[in-house]
KOLDRENPA-490807 format. One line per 8 residues: number of its first residue (from 1); for each residue z, x, y of C-alpha. Coordinates in Angstrom, 2 decimals, decimal comma, m for minus. Each point is the difference from the previous one (the first is absolute). Layout:
N
NUM) Z/X/Y  ...
//
This chain:
406
1) 1,33/m7,57/25,14  m0,84/m2,31/m2,84  m0,94/1,06/m3,50  m1,88/m1,63/m2,80  2,77/1,45/m2,46  2,69/2,42/m0,42  0,64/2,29/m2,87  3,42/1,19/m0,63
9) 0,51/3,50/m1,40  m1,98/3,09/0,89  m0,21/1,51/m3,64  m3,29/0,39/m1,81  m0,25/m3,75/m0,97  0,75/m1,11/3,69  m2,39/2,50/1,57  m2,92/m0,78/m2,46
17) 0,57/m3,91/0,41  m0,22/0,77/3,86  m3,26/1,81/m0,62  m1,38/m2,65/m2,28  0,95/m2,78/2,47  m1,28/1,67/3,22  m3,21/1,01/m1,73  m0,43/m3,70/m0,56
25) 0,12/m0,58/3,87  3,77/m1,01/0,14  2,24/1,09/2,77  2,80/1,68/m1,85  3,62/1,08/0,93  1,82/2,33/m2,38  3,63/0,15/0,45  1,95/3,10/m1,77
33) 3,67/0,40/0,41  m0,16/3,88/m0,10  m1,14/2,11/2,76  m2,89/1,10/m1,93  m2,42/m1,51/m2,74  m0,27/0,91/m3,66  3,40/1,78/m0,44  0,08/m0,75/m3,64
41) m3,74/0,61/m0,33  0,70/3,48/1,06  2,35/1,08/m3,03  m1,90/m1,52/m2,69  m1,57/2,35/m2,44  2,47/2,69/1,05  m1,82/m0,18/3,48  m3,51/m0,07/m1,53
49) m0,44/m3,64/m0,07  m1,29/m1,31/m3,38  m2,55/m2,44/1,66  m1,07/m1,77/m3,27  m1,19/0,53/m3,38  m3,65/0,50/m0,70  m0,52/m2,58/m2,75  m1,36/m3,48/m0,13
57) 2,07/m3,33/0,72  0,67/m0,71/m3,78  1,66/3,45/m0,36  1,95/m0,40/3,29  1,47/m3,40/m1,47  0,94/1,75/m3,23  2,33/2,32/1,88  1,69/m2,87/1,78
65) 2,66/m1,27/m2,30  1,65/m2,44/2,32  m2,20/m3,03/0,94  m3,23/1,83/m0,27  m1,83/m3,30/m0,74  0,70/m1,12/3,42  m1,83/2,79/1,52  m3,35/m0,67/m2,02
73) m1,72/m1,49/2,89  1,08/2,50/2,48  m0,87/2,93/m2,13  m3,40/m1,56/m0,87  m0,78/m0,43/3,58  1,30/3,46/1,08  m0,02/2,45/m2,75  1,01/3,83/0,49
81) m3,76/0,92/0,83  0,09/m2,12/3,21  3,09/1,62/1,48  m1,39/3,53/m1,12  m3,19/m0,94/1,96  2,02/m1,18/2,96  1,97/3,41/0,24  m3,13/2,22/m0,64
89) m1,82/m1,87/2,89  2,73/0,14/2,32  0,76/3,76/0,25  2,06/0,34/m2,87  m1,79/1,69/m3,04  1,83/m0,52/m3,42  m0,14/1,81/m3,30  0,82/m1,16/m3,53
97) 2,62/1,93/m1,97  1,58/m0,15/m3,66  0,46/m3,56/m1,06  m2,56/m1,23/2,59  2,65/0,39/2,78  m1,75/m0,12/3,33  1,23/2,24/2,93  m1,40/0,89/3,36
105) m1,89/3,39/m0,14  2,36/1,25/2,47  3,12/m0,60/m2,26  1,78/m1,49/2,94  1,12/m3,61/0,33  m0,54/0,22/3,90  m3,68/m0,11/m0,80  0,28/m3,37/m1,54
113) 2,14/m1,30/2,73  m2,20/1,42/2,69  m2,93/m1,76/m1,33  1,76/m3,42/0,04  1,51/0,52/3,51  m3,53/1,03/1,30  m1,79/m3,13/m1,47  2,81/m2,21/1,32
121) m0,54/1,54/3,36  m3,65/m0,30/m0,05  0,09/m3,83/m0,98  2,49/m0,63/2,81  3,24/m0,77/m2,08  2,95/m0,10/2,27  2,94/1,89/m1,59  3,43/m0,51/1,45
129) 3,62/1,14/m1,18  2,14/m3,00/m0,49  2,26/m1,24/m2,63  m0,84/m3,72/m1,12  3,07/m2,17/m0,41  m1,75/m3,35/m1,12  m3,35/m1,46/m0,74  m0,39/m3,08/2,03
137) m1,47/m3,34/m1,14  m1,16/m3,37/1,49  m0,45/m2,93/m2,23  0,23/2,08/m2,91  m2,92/2,60/1,00  0,55/3,58/1,32  m0,08/0,13/3,79  1,25/3,32/0,86
145) 2,82/2,53/m0,28  3,36/0,75/1,70  0,82/3,63/0,63  3,38/1,35/1,31  m1,33/m0,49/3,63  m2,65/m2,76/m0,18  m2,07/m2,69/m1,52  m3,74/0,59/m0,61
153) m2,27/m2,76/m1,04  m2,79/0,31/m2,62  m2,02/m2,16/m2,42  1,03/2,14/m3,02  2,34/2,73/m1,13  m0,55/2,63/m2,90  3,33/1,12/m1,22  m0,27/3,72/m1,32
161) 3,47/1,41/0,41  0,24/1,66/m3,36  3,01/m0,14/m2,18  3,22/1,93/0,07  m0,56/3,48/m1,30  0,31/2,77/2,31  1,83/m1,97/2,69  m0,20/2,97/2,48
169) m3,60/m0,84/0,19  0,76/m3,44/1,12  m0,30/m1,87/m3,23  3,36/m1,92/0,33  m1,03/m3,38/m1,30  m0,62/m1,76/3,33  m3,06/m1,65/m1,44  1,96/m1,44/m2,87
177) 2,41/m1,79/2,30  m2,80/m1,39/2,18  m1,84/m1,31/m3,19  3,23/m1,53/m1,43  0,62/m1,48/3,43  m3,12/m1,95/m0,34  0,59/m1,21/m3,58  m1,30/2,74/m2,23
185) 1,60/1,11/m3,21  0,91/3,83/0,00  0,09/1,52/m3,32  2,97/2,08/0,21  m1,37/3,70/1,06  0,97/3,13/m2,07  m1,40/3,51/m0,17  m3,21/0,65/m1,94
193) m1,81/3,30/m0,38  3,69/1,52/0,14  1,69/2,85/m1,90  2,63/m0,95/m2,63  3,58/0,95/m0,71  0,94/1,09/m3,31  3,14/0,28/m2,09  1,72/3,40/m0,91
201) m0,67/3,32/1,65  m3,08/1,20/m2,07  m2,48/m0,85/2,79  2,21/1,39/2,62  0,21/3,20/m2,12  m3,76/0,26/0,07  m0,04/m0,80/3,88  m3,32/1,20/1,56
209) m1,78/0,44/m3,44  m3,51/m1,72/0,41  m2,12/m0,92/m3,11  m3,74/m0,24/0,60  m1,18/m1,50/m3,02  2,33/m2,12/m2,03  m0,19/m3,55/m1,58  2,57/m2,42/1,39
217) 0,85/m3,55/m1,43  2,51/m2,29/1,34  1,73/m2,04/m2,67  2,57/m3,00/0,26  3,27/m0,40/m1,75  m1,87/m1,29/m3,05  m2,40/2,77/m0,13  m3,01/m1,85/1,24
225) m2,26/2,10/1,99  m0,23/m1,18/3,67  m2,36/2,69/1,47  m1,91/3,10/m1,13  m1,39/2,66/2,04  m1,01/3,57/m0,07  0,23/2,57/2,76  2,83/1,57/2,23
233) 3,69/m0,41/m0,14  2,82/1,73/1,98  3,64/0,42/m0,96  2,38/m0,37/3,17  3,85/0,05/0,88  0,02/m3,76/m0,74  m2,54/m0,44/m2,85  m3,68/0,04/m0,12
241) m2,74/m0,49/2,21  m3,87/0,67/0,36  m3,06/m2,06/m0,25  0,43/m0,98/m3,54  3,61/m1,14/0,69  m0,92/m1,79/3,36  m2,62/m2,18/m1,90  2,56/m0,55/m2,84
249) 2,61/m1,30/2,61  m2,38/m3,10/0,46  1,01/m1,26/m3,48  3,60/0,92/m0,09  1,76/m3,27/m1,03  3,61/m0,56/m0,84  2,43/2,43/m1,44  m0,42/2,24/m3,05
257) m3,41/1,58/0,86  m0,81/3,49/m0,99  m2,79/2,41/0,95  m1,56/1,72/m3,14  m1,55/3,25/0,95  m2,90/1,70/m2,28  0,52/3,62/1,20  m2,98/1,15/m2,25
265) m2,54/m2,89/0,25  m2,90/2,22/m1,17  1,66/0,76/m3,49  0,56/m2,24/m2,86  3,38/0,35/m1,67  m1,23/2,13/m2,88  m2,01/2,31/2,50  3,11/0,34/2,14
273) 1,96/0,77/m3,16  m2,46/2,92/m0,85  0,31/1,09/3,59  3,75/0,20/m0,02  m0,08/1,81/m3,48  m2,23/2,65/1,48  2,23/0,43/2,97  3,17/0,22/m2,17
281) m1,73/2,65/m2,30  m1,26/1,93/2,94  3,58/m0,02/1,68  1,97/m0,15/m3,15  2,61/2,63/0,91  0,59/m1,62/3,62  2,46/m2,59/0,93  m1,24/m3,58/m0,05
289) 0,03/m0,16/3,95  m2,37/3,02/0,08  m2,12/m1,05/m2,99  m1,08/m3,17/1,81  m1,07/1,60/3,37  m3,84/m0,46/m0,92  0,49/m3,64/m1,02  2,11/m1,38/2,71
297) 0,92/0,58/3,70  3,00/2,22/0,25  2,18/m2,70/1,67  m0,62/m2,45/m2,67  0,95/2,14/m3,13  3,80/m0,19/0,40  m0,46/m3,90/0,42  m2,04/m0,30/m3,09
305) 2,23/2,39/m2,04  3,08/m2,04/1,24  m1,40/m3,33/m1,15  m0,80/1,45/m3,40  3,48/1,58/m0,36  m1,69/3,32/m0,48  2,06/3,17/1,12  m2,20/1,76/2,83
313) 1,16/3,47/m1,56  m1,11/m0,76/m3,39  m2,75/2,15/m1,62  m3,41/m1,68/m0,19  m0,31/0,85/m3,75  3,19/m2,09/m0,76  m1,42/m3,34/1,22  m0,10/m2,41/m2,89
321) m2,97/m2,07/m0,80  2,04/m3,22/0,65  0,68/1,35/3,68  m3,59/1,08/0,43  m1,17/m3,42/m0,90  2,45/m1,49/2,42  m1,41/2,43/2,80  m3,48/m1,29/m0,76
329) 1,22/m3,60/0,37  1,85/0,65/3,11  m2,97/1,78/1,78  m2,17/m3,02/m1,03  2,37/m2,51/1,39  2,45/1,27/2,42  2,27/m3,07/0,90  1,42/m0,51/3,42
337) 2,33/m2,85/0,72  m0,80/m1,83/3,40  2,96/m1,45/1,79  m2,05/m1,33/2,96  m2,38/0,47/2,75  0,72/2,22/3,27  0,66/m2,23/3,12  m2,76/m1,97/1,26
345) m0,09/2,03/3,35  m1,28/3,00/m2,17  m2,68/m2,11/m1,78  m3,70/0,59/1,01  m0,74/m3,79/0,12  1,95/m3,31/m0,41  m0,23/m2,41/m2,82  0,66/m3,49/1,01
353) m0,90/m2,07/3,10  m1,65/m2,83/1,06  m0,66/m2,13/m3,15  m3,80/0,21/m0,86  m0,07/m3,72/m1,04  0,52/m0,78/3,49  m3,08/1,79/1,40  m3,69/m0,87/m0,29
361) m1,31/2,94/m2,05  m3,48/0,00/1,78  1,24/m0,11/3,73  3,63/1,21/m0,34  0,84/m3,13/2,12  3,34/m1,61/m0,75  m0,17/m3,13/m1,73  3,01/m1,39/1,79
369) m0,83/1,02/3,48  m3,60/m0,20/1,23  m0,83/2,83/2,30  2,36/2,49/m1,71  m1,36/2,81/m2,11  1,29/2,96/m2,09  m1,23/3,35/m0,66  1,29/3,14/m1,81
377) 3,30/0,76/m1,52  1,69/m3,09/1,20  m1,81/m2,03/m2,62  1,77/0,16/m3,56  m2,60/2,44/m1,42  0,32/3,58/m0,84  m1,96/2,50/m2,07  0,21/3,54/m1,73
385) m0,32/3,38/2,02  m3,49/1,18/0,58  m1,26/m1,95/3,13  0,30/m3,37/m1,54  2,65/m1,29/2,41  m1,92/0,97/3,03  m2,84/m1,73/m1,42  2,01/m3,11/m0,25
393) 0,59/0,39/4,03  m3,54/0,61/0,73  m1,32/m2,93/m2,05  2,54/m2,59/1,08  m0,20/1,07/3,48  m3,93/m0,31/m0,28  0,44/m3,56/m1,43  2,65/m1,04/2,70
401) m2,04/1,45/2,89  m3,33/m1,66/m1,37  1,64/m3,34/m0,52  1,21/m0,30/3,63  m3,64/0,42/1,19  m1,23/m3,02/m1,68
//
């Protein structure tokens, strides 16, 4: 059987590219190395699948710190509303939650996967399990692929193999090697949207503590702010995690970076000082570790007192004005020294990949090899949490799938 084109990778970008090309009348073969499609898709959004973010194209681009300008054409042609319309009209009703995050009404990623699979089936997309070893060319143009067992000819190939995060889902960097073999530059992949490791034991001592509303600022060794955010943060056995930290990880550069946490963002320093004075007066005959229970989570109190060199057993009415001032300053700017990122295998997405300067931003076609297209995470673009990375997958897949029909 002959095919107009082949798509390598059965993730969200690969599946949507297949749907777009097949809807344009092309005979499409999708090759996936796993025995089932969408393995990584199923675990996104903690199994709920944050499909996209309900905002306009301009706001999407503002949330793509790495090569966002490259995606201007793709996002303009295929903004979030279009993928929302697709799922709502294909049996997967959606809902919008805090931060404009869009999820299936069922709260199950299987609903998203089923909608994609059903549409591929309706459009006659052929899906086969196979691991592609090489993309074939003839006189510099794509002419097919070589799998572990056969050669399959085609007029074009869309490479949508993802990055190297969550390798158990099949993201092992195969696509990078195929692109590199055809002359493409691969920007060294590293983890993005990944938890951060910290120095000392303070975070470990607060392991399991989740802060819902805190201010987070990532600063470099010179004290320059690299990123600011507000929201959730989690202390872990290795350091820090949570949505604010994952987004901050996109901006981590070099050594000497610190995370500055505002534990009381709703209170200015003078108001916080007034609050602390009231608590100290109310609990003046208690120990300091008990006097702060209304102000701080219990697991944080020993860490804060240790940093300030305050005896936990000291009576609250013995705290000096100088120490109280130091407490205010610490709660407004609680520093955590970052030693690095967690391994890329633990990252939600991969930063790096095929260099954007070698890809046509309107069609996602290679500038080096005619007939070769890219979609999704394999491209050197990544964004913050909130559905923005899946929107990159949908938009680039649509651009590639549309281009092959022209």
